[in-house]
N, C-alpha and C positions, 0 to 999 in steps of 0.2 A: 257753675259746673265744670270742670277741666275735661277738656275733649282728650281722648286717646288718639295718639296717630294711628291712621290706618295702614297695616302692614300687607303687602303684596304677598300672596300666596306664594311659597317657594323661595322668597328673598333671602331668608335665614341660610337655606340649603345651599342656594347658589354661592352666597359669600364666604362659605367655608370649604367650597369645594375645591380640590386641589387638582392641578394639571399634572398628569402623570406623564413625563418625558418618554418618548419611545427608547426601546431598547438598542443599543448601537449594534449588537451581535445577536444571533440565534442562539437563544440560551439552550434549546434542546439540542442542538448539534454539539455545543461545548459540552452538555451534561453526557451525551452518548460517547463522545470520545474519551471524558474524564473515566466513565465507568469502564470502557475496554481497557485502558491503559492500568486503571487500578486492578482490574481482574488479571490482567497480564502480568503485574509484579507478583500477584498472590499465587498464581500458576507458575511462574519462573522458580519462585521460593519453593513450592511443592516438588515441582518435576525434578529440579537440581539439587535438592538436599542431600540426598544419599551419594550421588556422584562427586558433588562439591567436597563433600566430607572425607570420600575415600580417597581422591586425586589431591586434595589441597589442604586438608584438615581444617577446614572452615566450612561449615554446614551452609552458611548463607552468604558465600562469596560470590556466586553470579547474581543473586539478589542484589546486594550492595553495588555491584558494578551496573547493574541495569536502574536501579534507583539514581546513581549517579548520573548515568547517561541521559535520564528523565529529566534531571534538575538542569543539566546544561543544556537540554534541548529545550526547556521552557525558557531558560535564559537567553538563548540563541534566538526563540521565537518572539520573546517580548522585543527584541531589536528589529527582527525582519519585519514584524507587523507594523513598524512606523513608516516603511517604505511604501509609496504609492504603486499601484500594479504596473503603472506605466513605465517605473523603472524597470521592470522585469522584462518587458517589450523591449526596450533599448538595450538591454544586456543579453538578449537571447542569442544571438550568434555567438557572443564571446563565451557563455555557459555551454554551448554545445561543443565548441572548439575545447575548450578545459576538458570537458568530458572525455573527449576522443583522445586527447593526449595523456590522460590519466589511464585510459584503458590500453593505451600503447606501452605507456611507462611500468606499469604492472607487471608486463611480460619480460622485462629485462631482469637478468640474473642479479642477485643483490637487492633488488629493489622490491619485487613482489614477494609476499609472505604466503608460504604454501601451507594450506590446511587440508587434510584428507585428500589430498591428491591434487587439489584445485588452487590454481594460482590467482586468488580474487582480492587480496589485500596488500595494501601499502603500509608496512610497518614503520610508525613514527618515534617507536620507542615506549612511549606511555600510552598509545592509543594506535589501533590500526583501521584504516579507512577501507571498506569494502566499496570499490569503485563502481560497482554496478548500480547500487543504490543512487549515486550521484548520476550516473548516465540516465536513469530513468526519470529523474526529476527534470534533468536538462533538455532531454528530447521532448518532453511535454511541453516545456516552456518555448523551446524552438518552434515545435510544430503549431502551436497557439499562434505564434507570431505568424507563421507561414500560411496558414489557412486564411488569416485575416487578409494578408497580403495578396493572396493567389485566389481568392474565392471565386474570381470569374473564371480562371483556368480550371479549377478543381470541377467545376459544375459543367464545362463544356468541352473542354479538350482533354485528352490523354497526356498532354505535354506536362500538365499540372502535376502527374504522378511521378514523372521521372527523377525529380530532385528527391523528394521523400524516399523513394525507392533505393536511389543511389546511397543516400543517408543510412539507411535501414542495412544494406549490403555492408557498408563499411563497419557499422557498429558490431552488427552481429558477426562478421568476421573475426572481430577483436574479442567479443564475447566467448565465442566457440574456441578461441585459443587458450582460454583460462583452465578449463571450460565451464562455461555457465550457460546452459542450454535453457534453464528456466526462466532466466531474466531475459534472454533473446526472446522466448515466446511472449512474455507480458509487454515486452516493448513493443513488438510487432502488432499484437493484438490491440494495443492501446491506440497506436498511430492508426491502424484501420478502422477502430471505432471512431476516432476523431475525424477522420477524412469522410467517412460516412455521415456523420452529424454536420459536416460542412456543407453537404448537399452534393456529395459524388453520385453521379448517376448509377442507377442499380445495375447497368450492364458492364459498367467499369469497375464498380466494386466486386461483382462476381468474378469478372476476369482477373482482377488483382488478387482476390481471396484464392482462386484456383492455382496461380502462381505461386502464392506463398505456401500453400498447402503441399504442392509439388516439390518446392525447395526445402520445406522441413522435412518432408517424406525422404528425400535425397541425403539429407545431413543425417538422419537416423540411421538409414541403410549403410551409410558410407562409414560409420563408426562402430565398431564390433561392441564397445560397450554400452552405446546406446540402443543399439538393437538387442543386446542381451538384457537390457533393463525393460525394453518393450515387451519381450516374450515372457519374461519372468513375472511380471506384473498381472497378466493375462492368467497366469495360473501359478501363484507364489506357492501353493501347497504342494506342487510337484518337487519342489526343493526347497523346502522350508528352513535347512540350516546354512542354505548359503545363498544364493541368488534371491530368494523369497523371503529370506529371514526377517529384514526390516518390516515389510508388509504384513507378514503372517503374525508378528508380535503386535504390530498396531491393530490388526482385526482381532486378535485376543483381548486387548484392552477396550474395544468397544463392545465386545461380547461380554466381557466382566461388568461392564458399568449397567448393563440393564436400563430400567426405567429412571431410578433416582441415583445411580451410582454406589460407589462403595464408600464415599465419604472424603472429604478433605484430607490429605496427606496420606490416604491408605492405598494408593496405587500399588500393585505389585509388579506391573509392568516396567515402571521407571527405575526399578532397583536392578539395574545392569542388563535387563532384557531387551528393553526398547532404545536403539541408539537414537541419538539428537532428541531425547525427549523435551528438553527444554528449548528446542529450536524448530526444527523442521515438523516434529512429530507432537507438538504441544497439545494440538487439537484432540490426539488420541488420549492423552492424559486427562484432559477434560472430561472426554467421553467415560473413562474409566471412573473418575471421582464424582462426577456428578450426573452422569447417565444421560438418557435420551431428553430430559426436561433442560438438563444444563445446555447440551448443544442447541436445542430450540431457542434459547435465549439468546446464546451468542450468535447464532444466525440472523435473529431477529434485530439484535443490536447492529451488526453490520450491515444488514440490509436497509435498516432505518437510516444509518449514518450515510450511506451511498446515496439513497433518495434524497436526503437534505442536501448533500453536496451538488447533486444535479439539479435540485430547485434554486440554489444559490445562482449556478451558472445559466438557468434560463431566466431569472430574474436580471442578470446582467446583460443578457442579449435583448431583453424587453427595453432596457435602458439604453440600447444601442451601445453598450461596451462590449463589443464583439470578442476583443482580446481576453478580457476577464472571463467572459462566458465560456470561451474555448478551454481556458487554463482550469476552470473548476470542472467542466466536462472532462478534461484530461486526467484530473487528480481523480475524479470518481470512478472513472473506468479502470484507472491503475489499481485503487485500493479493491474494486470490485473483482477485478480478474486475478489479483494476486491472491485473495481470499478463497475465491472458488478454485483456483489451482490447488492451493494448500489443502484445501477440505477434499479435493477429488483425490489427492495423494495419499491422504491419510485413510480414507475409506477404499483405496483401492481401484477407484474409476480411472486414474491416470498414472503414467509410470512415475517413479522416484524422481523428485527434482529438491535442487537446494534452494526452496523457496520458504521463506519465513511467514508465519501468521501475522499479518500487520497490526501494530501497536501492541501485541501481546508477546510474541517470541522474544527470545533472549537476542540481542544485537545492538552493539552501540551505533554503529553507522545507520542501521534501519531506524532505530529509535530517533537519532537526532534529525534525519531526513523527514521521517513522519512528522516530527514536531515542527518543523520547518513548513512542511505542506499544511499543516493545521492552521499555522500562522497565516500564509498568504491567503487561506481560504476566510479566515475570518476578516482579513483585510478587505476583500472582495467584497463579502457580506457588508462591512462596514460602509464602504463606498457605495453599494447599492442602496443602502438606507438613507444615507445622507443625500444622495442624488434625488431619491424619490420624494425626500421632504424639501428638496430646491435648495439645498445648503452646499451644493458643490457647483 
């Protein structure tokens, strides 16, 4: 009589069990960024279709250009993601100097390109570069290296604040000559946030915050047009056809949207009523077409994205990759602050500023820099995961 071999329980199951390799990137982070960019393309097409057809006789002109910028940005990001994060630390000073030179260069006649009274672009013929976008990115890279190298001084001495404060004075002076007060506010707020996260004492932070607020107040009072914007946003209905026109039209868009919106492509405000509907006031068009539910979804997506970025930075800090950690913190603060300011402007909580909605509003320079930012963040996340597995 043949004896059957005894099979150990679970042997068949274990022999066929496949080992799933860990993901090299945060898939939720990638998915959220893709959803925002896709929704942005959709809303740029919707918000610009009428004005594009009227001005350029091509309904989807801005949509096609935005799609082209996205393709270029993805191609550039696929190259950038190959560089180790230490490379950015090595070139932090070079990036800052380059950004400052470009900020100065844009002010020269026949070099800077003027749009709506502001000299913020360098025209390359086939493409215009908005220098402030490069400045935001470069300042964050430089400050990430600075807080790592000068961590002790930032935590103990006021002298650690002198260099970044001098840097902010120079950069903001150049930005205000364009003028670009919005970019100045975003850069200053981001730098303050990074120094606070670096361990700056509360008393130093409060002192610095007071100085910054006084400086910004002086800048507002010293320029008549800024003071005019400040007073008009506080009561836009007092002059709804002049200084308060843009904000009143934005508020009308929010009112028309209601809970569920009027439907995709059915906005009335984008039809020559709301200026800059596809750029600075895209959020108002979203409110009109998708209502409060649509706004909650967009706000949730941005909040989730910023949280994931900050978690990437926190993981890098745990692995003692301090430059990478502060770089992620800086990018997270930048995206979060610019989003909050854009929303605040659209709903009338803040004075009107020329700041786009990240990943969504029309703009070639903004889209390219955003794609580079995502690529750098993905690289940080990749290095975090490889280090946690002991492969680096």
